[in-house]
C-alpha positions as CSV (number, residue, x, y, z in Angstrom):
1,M,5.7,-33.9,-106.7
2,D,8.1,-37.4,-105.8
3,L,6.9,-40.6,-108.3
4,Y,8.6,-42.2,-105.6
5,Y,11.5,-41.8,-103.3
6,D,14.6,-44.2,-103.4
7,P,15.9,-44.1,-99.9
8,V,18.9,-45.9,-100.2
9,I,20.3,-43.3,-102.3
10,D,18.2,-40.3,-100.9
11,E,16.8,-39.9,-104.2
12,H,13.4,-38.5,-104.8
13,V,12.4,-38.8,-108.9
14,A,10.0,-35.9,-109.7
15,N,7.6,-36.6,-112.1
16,P,4.1,-35.4,-113.5
17,L,2.7,-38.5,-113.4
18,G,3.7,-38.1,-108.8
19,L,0.6,-36.9,-109.2
20,M,-1.4,-38.9,-111.7
21,A,-0.4,-42.2,-110.5
22,P,-2.0,-41.6,-107.0
23,V,-5.1,-41.3,-108.1
24,W,-7.0,-44.5,-109.3
25,Y,-6.3,-46.0,-105.6
26,L,-7.8,-42.2,-104.2
27,A,-10.3,-42.6,-105.1
28,P,-12.0,-45.8,-103.1
29,Q,-10.2,-43.8,-99.7
30,R,-9.6,-40.3,-100.7
31,P,-12.3,-39.4,-103.6
32,K,-12.0,-34.8,-102.9
33,V,-8.3,-35.9,-103.5
34,A,-8.4,-38.6,-106.3
35,R,-10.8,-36.0,-107.5
36,S,-9.4,-32.7,-107.1
37,A,-6.0,-33.9,-109.2
38,W,-8.0,-35.6,-112.5
39,E,-9.1,-31.9,-112.7
40,L,-6.5,-30.5,-112.3
41,A,-4.9,-32.6,-115.3
42,V,-8.2,-32.0,-117.1
43,M,-7.1,-28.3,-117.0
44,L,-3.7,-28.5,-117.6
45,T,-4.5,-30.2,-120.4
46,G,-8.1,-28.7,-122.2
47,L,-10.1,-30.4,-122.2
48,D,-12.2,-28.5,-120.0
49,G,-12.1,-26.1,-122.9
50,E,-12.9,-24.9,-126.1
51,G,-9.5,-25.2,-128.1
52,D,-7.8,-28.7,-128.6
53,P,-6.6,-30.6,-126.0
54,A,-2.2,-30.1,-125.4
55,G,0.3,-32.6,-123.9
56,L,-1.3,-35.7,-124.2
57,N,2.1,-37.2,-126.5
58,D,2.7,-39.6,-123.5
59,P,0.9,-42.6,-123.3
60,A,1.7,-42.9,-119.6
61,F,-0.3,-40.4,-119.3
62,I,-2.9,-40.3,-121.4
63,S,-3.0,-44.3,-120.5
64,L,-2.9,-43.3,-117.0
65,L,-6.2,-39.7,-117.5
66,A,-7.7,-42.3,-119.6
67,M,-8.0,-44.7,-116.3
68,Q,-9.4,-41.8,-114.0
69,T,-11.4,-40.1,-116.0
70,G,-14.3,-43.2,-116.4
71,E,-14.3,-42.9,-112.5
72,F,-15.2,-38.8,-113.1
73,D,-16.5,-38.6,-115.9
74,N,-19.0,-40.1,-119.6
75,G,-19.6,-36.5,-120.5
76,R,-17.4,-33.7,-122.8
77,V,-14.3,-35.0,-121.6
78,Q,-14.7,-38.7,-121.5
79,D,-15.5,-37.6,-125.2
80,R,-12.3,-35.4,-125.6
81,L,-10.1,-37.7,-124.7
82,W,-11.0,-40.5,-126.5
83,E,-11.2,-38.6,-129.5
84,V,-7.2,-37.5,-128.8
85,L,-6.9,-41.3,-128.6
86,D,-8.4,-42.2,-131.3
87,D,-6.4,-39.7,-133.4
88,I,-3.3,-40.0,-132.5
89,H,-3.2,-43.4,-130.2
90,E,-2.8,-45.4,-133.5
91,P,-6.0,-46.9,-132.5
92,N,-7.0,-51.2,-134.1
93,W,-8.7,-54.1,-134.3
94,D,-7.6,-57.2,-134.5
95,P,-10.4,-59.0,-135.8
96,N,-8.3,-62.8,-136.0
97,T,-7.7,-62.2,-131.8
98,G,-11.1,-60.7,-131.3
99,E,-8.5,-57.4,-129.2
100,F,-9.2,-53.9,-129.8
101,T,-5.6,-52.2,-128.5
102,F,-3.7,-48.9,-129.2
103,G,0.0,-48.7,-130.8
104,F,1.0,-46.0,-128.5
105,G,3.4,-44.7,-131.7
106,L,6.1,-47.2,-129.4
107,G,6.7,-49.5,-132.6
108,E,6.7,-53.2,-131.0
109,P,5.6,-56.1,-132.2
110,Y,2.7,-56.7,-130.6
111,P,0.7,-53.9,-128.1
112,R,1.6,-52.4,-125.1
113,G,-0.4,-54.4,-122.3
114,Q,0.1,-52.3,-118.7
115,L,-0.8,-48.7,-121.6
116,N,-4.1,-50.5,-123.3
117,A,-4.9,-52.5,-120.0
118,R,-5.1,-48.9,-118.2
119,A,-6.7,-47.1,-121.7
120,M,-9.5,-49.9,-121.3
121,A,-10.7,-49.9,-117.3
122,G,-11.6,-46.4,-117.9
123,W,-13.3,-47.3,-121.3
124,V,-15.9,-49.7,-118.9
125,C,-15.9,-47.6,-116.1
126,T,-18.4,-45.3,-115.2
127,P,-18.8,-42.1,-112.7
128,G,-19.0,-43.6,-109.0
129,A,-18.1,-47.3,-110.8
130,W,-14.5,-47.9,-109.1
131,S,-15.4,-46.7,-105.6
132,K,-18.3,-48.4,-105.3
133,L,-16.3,-51.7,-105.9
134,F,-14.4,-50.8,-102.5
135,D,-17.2,-48.2,-100.8
136,A,-20.7,-51.1,-101.3
137,C,-19.0,-54.2,-101.8
138,S,-20.5,-57.3,-99.5
139,N,-18.7,-60.4,-98.6
140,D,-21.6,-62.8,-100.2
141,R,-19.4,-62.6,-103.5
142,F,-17.1,-65.1,-101.6
143,T,-20.2,-67.1,-101.0
144,E,-22.9,-67.1,-103.9
145,P,-23.0,-68.8,-106.7
146,T,-19.1,-68.3,-109.0
147,V,-18.7,-69.4,-112.9
148,S,-15.4,-71.1,-114.0
149,G,-13.7,-72.8,-116.4
150,V,-14.3,-70.3,-119.7
151,D,-12.6,-71.2,-123.2
152,F,-11.2,-67.8,-123.0
153,P,-10.2,-66.0,-125.1
154,N,-12.1,-67.3,-127.5
155,T,-14.9,-67.2,-125.4
156,A,-15.7,-64.0,-123.4
157,L,-18.7,-63.5,-120.2
158,S,-20.2,-60.3,-121.0
159,E,-22.5,-61.6,-118.6
160,A,-22.3,-63.6,-115.2
161,Q,-24.8,-62.3,-112.8
162,W,-26.5,-63.0,-110.4
163,D,-29.5,-61.3,-108.8
164,G,-29.9,-63.4,-106.2
165,D,-32.5,-66.1,-107.0
166,A,-31.1,-67.3,-110.7
167,L,-27.9,-66.8,-112.4
168,H,-27.6,-64.8,-116.4
169,V,-26.0,-65.8,-117.9
170,A,-24.0,-64.4,-122.2
171,A,-21.3,-65.7,-123.7
172,Q,-19.4,-64.0,-126.4
173,A,-17.0,-65.4,-129.1
174,R,-13.9,-63.5,-129.9
175,N,-14.1,-63.1,-133.3
176,E,-16.6,-64.2,-136.2
177,S,-15.4,-67.1,-136.9
178,L,-16.3,-68.1,-133.4
179,V,-19.7,-66.7,-133.3
180,D,-22.6,-69.2,-132.2
181,S,-19.7,-72.2,-131.0
182,P,-21.1,-74.6,-128.0
183,T,-18.9,-73.3,-125.2
184,S,-19.5,-75.2,-121.4
185,V,-19.0,-73.1,-118.1
186,R,-19.1,-74.9,-114.1
187,I,-21.2,-73.5,-112.0
188,T,-20.6,-74.2,-107.8
189,A,-21.8,-72.4,-104.8
190,L,-25.3,-73.0,-106.0
191,P,-27.9,-72.2,-103.3
192,A,-30.1,-76.0,-103.6
193,D,-29.5,-78.8,-105.0
194,G,-32.3,-80.6,-107.1
195,P,-34.0,-79.5,-110.4
196,W,-33.2,-76.4,-112.2
197,I,-34.2,-74.8,-115.8
198,L,-31.6,-72.9,-118.3
199,V,-34.0,-70.2,-119.8
200,Q,-33.2,-70.1,-123.7
201,P,-33.5,-66.3,-125.7
202,D,-36.3,-68.2,-127.3
203,D,-37.6,-69.1,-124.2
204,S,-37.4,-72.7,-124.6
205,K,-36.0,-74.4,-121.3
206,V,-33.9,-77.2,-120.8
207,P,-33.5,-79.1,-117.3
208,I,-30.1,-79.0,-115.3
209,E,-29.2,-81.6,-112.0
210,I,-27.8,-79.2,-109.7
211,V,-26.2,-82.0,-107.1
212,S,-24.1,-80.6,-104.6
213,G,-24.2,-76.7,-105.2
214,E,-22.5,-77.6,-108.9
215,T,-22.9,-77.9,-112.6
216,T,-21.9,-78.1,-115.8
217,V,-23.6,-75.8,-118.4
218,E,-24.0,-76.4,-122.1
219,L,-23.9,-72.2,-124.3
220,R,-23.6,-71.1,-127.2
221,A,-21.1,-67.7,-127.8
222,D,-23.6,-65.6,-129.5
223,G,-23.7,-62.4,-126.4
224,R,-27.2,-63.6,-125.8
225,R,-28.6,-63.7,-122.1
226,R,-29.1,-67.4,-120.6
227,T,-30.4,-67.9,-116.9
228,L,-30.0,-70.3,-115.0
229,R,-33.3,-70.5,-112.3
230,Q,-34.4,-73.3,-109.8
231,S,-37.5,-74.9,-111.9
């Protein structure tokens, strides 16, 4: 199958990735076709067998397969795939930046962003989660409360979820030196003005005043949940 076709010079670029590359896009639209392509790749590499997997040395191929596997499997195939990634694709944890990356044997001064993005997408994805973003999405996401102004990369949000009545937020520090450091976020589109409270992990309550549906909330980068709700 062609990876792409150039009509200007009438050139067909055949590559095994021609079958694998569209799987991520087909999954929400043609799930049976996407799963069939993924299952073929799993079979050809032996990830579903008993012997050692093969053909997973290519960074482009294994990163695509890792991304897609998160959508289709969270069992033995995924475990075996990540064993290969952890074994031969140079996993690295940088305690200063708080980043986990793969070097993929490329010998480059910085980790390859696209390849790592694919692998990490597969790591965090659970079966069906990618398709659900498209098949079960709601336009409410454009009008519900929004969190912005995160001090990234020093701080990231491990949770930011509106449940219809309250906003649950958790801030995560990028490394040990920043754990428990103060940080703040901006929250907009809250459904009502007036007095709200921020419930802390110890169940203490901080009064928050909402004006025009907006406020700034002070957090700590400790990974623990805080809940903003009306008082």
